[in-house]
N, C-alpha and C positions, 0 to 999 in steps of 0.2 A: 685891696681890689681897685683900681685904677676907674675910673668916672667913662671912661669907655667900656670898657670890659662891662663893669654893671649894668648897665645900658641895652648892650647888644643881648648881654643875659636875659635880663626881663624882657626884651622884647621875644628874646628864644621863647621866654617859660608862655607869654603869653600868647602867641602861635602853637605852641604844644598843648595850654589848654584847650584850647578850640577841636582840637581831634576828638575823637572816641575815643574815652576812657581805653576800649581797648583795642586800638591800634597796634600793629607791628613794630610800630617806631616807640614807643609809648613801654609796651614791653620790653623792651630791647634796652632800654634807659634804665629802666627799673634793674632790670635784672643784672646790667653790666655795674651798678650801683655796688653791688651783692661779691662783686668778685675784686680781689686782691690786686690784680694788676692796672685796677679801674680806681682805686679807692681814694687817687689824692686829685685825682680829672674834678673839674668843674661842670656842671649842667649840659655847658656848651659844648666842650669837649666830649662828653659822655657820645652829644649827639654827634658831635665829628666822629666817635667809632664807630655808634651805632650804622651810618652810611655806610661803612667801609666794609662792615663783616658780612659774612654769608651763610644764611642759613640751612638748613638739610637737616630730614629725619631719617635716622636710619632703623631699620628691620631688625628683631631680635636675632643676634647668631652674624649678622655683616659686619665685616672688618670694612675699618674707616679707616685705617692704614697697614698694611703691614713691614714688617721687619722687612730693611734692607732697603726699602723703598726710600727713594728723596724726598727730603722732610721739604714744604712749602709753609706749612699754615700751625699756629695752636687751636686747638681746639678748645670751647667751653662749652660743659653740658648746661642746658638749659631745662631739660625732664629726662629722666630715664637715669643706667646706669650701663657703666664699660667698664672693663678687663683689659687692663692693661698686661700683657704676657713676653717672655720672650722663650724662642726654640730653640734648645741644642741637643744634638743626638734623638731628634725625635720625642722629649721629653720637655712639656713644656709648663714655663714656670711664671704665675701669677704674682705680678710683682705688684700690683693694686687693685681693687675696685673702688670705682670709684663711681658717683652720685651728683645729682643738681648741684651745683657751684660748683664744680672741682672745672680743673682744667689738664690737658695732657699734652704732649708735641711741643711745649715752648723752644725748645732747642732749634728747632728748625727758623725761628724770627732768626737767629743768630748766625748759621749759616745753612752750607747746601748739603753737608754731610747726610748718610745713609740715615731711615730710621734706626733708633738702636733696640727698637721691640717694637710689638704690634698691639693696637687699639681695636678692641672690639663690640658690640655693640650686644650686653646682656637680653634686652628689653628694648621696645622702640625708646628711639632716642632721639632726641631734637638738639644739634648743636650749633656754635656761631664758631665759623674761621677765620681768623685774623688772618690773613695769607702775609707772608714775609715783602714780598712785592706791595701791597697797598701801607704798610709801617712804613717803608722806604720811601715811598711816594708821600705820607704825613711830615715827613722830616725837612721834605721841604716847603708843604703848604702850612704847616703847622710844628714848629721845632718844640715850641715846649710839650706839647701834647704828649708827641712821641719823645723827646727827653721822661718823662716824666713815664713812661710804658716802660722804656731801657731800664730804667731805674729800678723800676720796680723787678722787671724783669731780670734784674741782676742780682736781689735780694731772696728772688725766688731760687733761683740757680742754686745760689751760695747755699740756701739751706737743704735745700733737697742732696745737692750733693752730699754735704754735713754726715742726713740720714743715710743715706745709701752707704759711704763709708759708716757708719756705726753698723748697719747689715751686715755689713762683708767682713768685717773687723768678730760680728755675734755670730755670723751663719745663717740669720733665723731671716728666712723668704714666709712669703703665705700659703703659698699651696703649689705643691709639683707631679703633675699627671701625665701619662703616659701621651703620646699623642698616638 
């Protein structure tokens, strides 16, 4: 790490220590440290990400997004539980049940294609959303941070594609329910 970066990080952490331990920014930074997308980021880079994500709470049963809608953001679950599901011919297939620390909708960071599945909160759920436009702006203001996020995204999308291929080959899905 360069001397300049070390000094910048030290100054940032001195400022952060002055905040109350329960401040929303500290909570976001601590949470972001636990998410695989951000595990290679330094503390000052995490602060930049914390500044551009949006927090929202969804009530139980509320749709976060629906299959076919344009994708614009990845969602990170801070609290609660989410069901990712697809509907075809009035049959709902639950692809995943996700809890605190999980993320979904990551393909929206790559393109503007419609959502391939729906996401619904199963209980009161607090999320952070990172929008594609904000990540694109980060490319211009902090290319190294954006590069780390995109590299993590590539690894994760590759892992999920392999897992999906295995599910399709074996025909194993979590649950099917008539709509």
